[in-house]
C-alpha positions in Angstrom: -0.1 -0.1 0.1 1.3 3.3 -1.0 0.4 6.3 1.6 2.3 9.9 1.3 3.9 11.1 4.4 1.3 12.8 6.5 -1.3 12.0 4.3 -4.7 11.8 6.4 -6.0 8.2 6.0 -9.6 7.2 7.7 -9.8 4.0 9.2 -12.8 1.9 10.6 -11.9 2.7 14.5 -12.9 -1.1 15.4 -10.2 -2.5 13.5 -8.0 -0.2 15.8 -9.6 -1.8 18.5 -12.1 0.4 19.3 -15.2 -1.8 20.8 -17.4 -0.2 18.5 -18.6 -3.4 16.8 -22.6 -4.8 16.8 -21.8 -7.0 19.7 -19.8 -4.3 21.5 -16.2 -5.5 20.7 -13.9 -5.1 18.2 -12.4 -5.9 15.1 -8.5 -5.5 15.8 -6.1 -6.3 13.1 -2.2 -5.8 13.9 -1.3 -4.9 11.1 -3.4 -1.9 10.7 -2.7 -0.9 14.7 1.4 -0.9 13.1 0.3 1.3 10.4 -1.8 3.6 12.9 1.4 4.4 14.6 3.5 5.6 11.9 0.5 7.0 10.1 -1.8 10.2 10.4 -5.3 8.1 10.9 -8.8 9.7 11.7 -10.7 6.7 13.1 -14.0 6.7 12.3 -17.3 4.1 13.1 -20.4 5.1 10.5 -22.5 2.7 12.5 -21.8 5.3 15.7 -21.7 7.8 13.4 -25.2 8.0 12.6 -26.5 7.7 15.7 -26.7 4.0 16.6 -25.6 2.9 19.9 -22.9 -0.2 20.9 -23.9 -2.9 21.3 -26.8 -3.1 18.8 -28.5 -5.9 16.9 -26.5 -7.3 14.1 -27.3 -5.7 10.7 -27.5 -6.5 7.0 -28.1 -4.9 3.1 -30.7 -6.5 2.0 -31.1 -4.9 -1.8 -31.1 -0.8 -0.8 -32.3 -1.3 2.7 -30.3 -2.1 5.8 -32.0 -4.2 7.8 -31.5 -5.7 11.7 -31.7 -9.2 12.2 -34.7 -8.4 13.8 -36.3 -6.7 11.0 -36.0 -3.1 11.6 -34.9 -1.0 9.0 -32.0 1.7 10.0 -30.9 2.7 6.3 -31.4 5.8 7.8 -29.2 5.8 10.8 -26.6 4.4 7.8 -26.9 6.7 5.5 -26.1 9.5 8.0 -22.9 8.0 9.6 -21.9 7.5 5.6 -22.2 11.0 5.0 -20.7 12.2 8.1 -18.1 9.9 7.0 -18.0 11.8 3.5 -17.6 15.3 5.3 -14.6 14.3 7.6 -12.8 13.3 4.2 -13.6 16.1 2.7 -12.7 18.7 5.2 -9.2 17.1 5.7 -8.9 16.5 2.1 -8.8 12.4 2.5 -8.3 10.2 -0.5 -7.8 7.1 0.9 -9.9 4.2 3.4 -8.9 1.6 5.2 -12.7 -0.1 6.5 -13.8 -3.4 8.0 -14.6 -5.8 5.1 -18.3 -7.5 4.9 -19.5 -4.7 7.2 -23.2 -3.4 5.7 -21.2 0.1 6.0 -17.8 -0.5 5.3 -17.8 -3.7 3.3 -16.1 -3.8 -0.5 -16.3 -5.9 -2.9 -18.2 -8.1 -1.0 -21.1 -8.0 1.8 -23.2 -10.0 3.7 -26.4 -11.5 1.5 -29.0 -10.2 3.8 -30.0 -13.7 5.1 -28.1 -13.4 8.5 -26.4 -17.2 7.2 -22.9 -15.6 7.3 -23.8 -15.9 3.4 -21.3 -13.6 1.1 -22.3 -11.4 -2.6 -20.6 -9.0 -4.2 -21.1 -5.4 -3.4 -20.4 -2.9 -1.6 -21.2 -1.4 2.2 -22.9 2.5 2.3 -19.9 3.8 3.2 -17.5 2.7 1.3 -19.9 3.2 -1.9 -20.3 6.7 -0.7 -16.8 7.2 -0.5 -15.8 5.5 -3.8 -18.0 7.4 -5.6 -16.2 10.7 -4.1 -13.3 9.8 -5.8 -11.6 8.0 -2.3 -9.5 5.0 -2.7 -11.0 2.7 -0.6 -8.9 -0.3 0.9 -10.8 -3.4 2.5 -9.3 -5.2 5.6 -8.4 -8.3 3.5 -6.5 -6.2 1.0 -4.2 -5.5 4.2 
């Protein structure tokens, strides 16, 4: 991964060990924690930035909607969080983001299929999609 010195990078907070995952834990990634030590990063959790609490009910993208395992539509919160992340990216002229794979918010190329059976489908999470549509290079945690 080519990163210019002092270039700010967005990073999914869960990858850095922040307990913001739906179940109240994190997705700490040792490569990411090492990367953070030597780079200028801004940690983000689009779900929390959209107003969702931690812990929260798991959710998946089902068509154009984000639905919790209990059947509640939380699409609005996901878009709010994605747009908050985009606003940070624009404010700091950020060109790259490292986001959590498979997430309905941060996933790139593959996300869970909406059935809550741990099956994957091609697609992007809402935040990843919005960032890419705005010219930001999204790197999946699986690509690190």
